[in-house]
C-alpha positions in Angstrom: -0.3 0.0 0.3 2.9 2.2 0.7 4.2 3.4 -2.5 0.3 3.6 -3.8 0.0 6.1 -0.9 2.1 8.7 -1.5 0.1 8.8 -4.7 -3.5 9.6 -3.0 -2.3 11.6 -0.9 -1.6 14.0 -4.1 -4.3 13.5 -5.5 -6.5 14.7 -1.8 -3.8 18.1 -2.2 -4.7 18.4 -5.9 -8.6 17.9 -4.5 -8.1 20.4 -1.8 -6.2 23.0 -3.9 -8.9 22.9 -6.3 -11.6 23.5 -3.8 -9.8 25.4 -1.0 -12.6 28.2 -0.5 -15.2 25.7 -0.2 -13.3 24.4 2.1 -11.5 27.5 4.4 -15.4 28.1 4.4 -16.0 25.1 5.9 -13.4 24.2 8.5 -11.8 27.9 8.3 -8.4 29.1 6.6 -6.4 28.0 9.3 -7.3 24.2 9.2 -7.3 24.3 5.5 -3.2 24.9 4.9 -3.0 21.9 8.4 -5.1 19.7 5.7 -2.7 20.8 2.9 0.6 21.2 4.4 -0.2 17.9 6.3 -1.0 15.6 3.1 1.9 17.4 1.2 4.6 16.9 4.0 3.0 12.3 4.6 3.1 12.3 0.4 6.7 13.6 0.7 7.1 11.2 3.4 6.0 7.9 1.6 7.9 8.9 -1.1 11.0 9.2 0.7 10.1 5.6 2.2 9.9 7.2 6.0 6.5 7.0 6.5 4.6 3.3 5.9 1.4 2.1 6.4 -0.1 -1.2 7.1 -3.1 -3.4 6.7 -4.8 -5.7 9.2 -6.4 -8.6 7.6 -8.8 -10.2 9.9 -10.7 -13.8 9.0 -12.1 -16.1 11.4 -10.3 -19.4 11.7 -12.0 -22.6 10.7 -11.2 -25.7 13.2 -8.5 -23.3 14.8 -6.7 -21.8 11.5 -7.0 -19.5 9.8 -5.2 -20.7 6.5 -2.6 -18.3 6.2 1.0 -17.7 6.6 2.5 -15.9 9.8 4.4 -13.3 7.9 4.2 -12.9 4.4 6.5 -13.0 1.9 8.7 -9.1 2.7 11.6 -9.9 -0.4 9.7 -9.2 -3.5 8.7 -6.1 -2.5 12.2 -4.7 -1.9 
């Protein structure tokens, strides 16, 4: 998910920028600027691999076992 999250944040910043006046009306200038700064900085953090995001998959065990391994094989992602 990390490699896609920076792109998602960039899209969110672009949408916020396009509708910034509406955001200011809704939440005020200070909060809208904080959102833009936070999302822009987070995008850079993900691009530079300083930030990560993790997804948790929960399953109901069948006969005491989920059938999933303890850890995914991460060697292919680096």
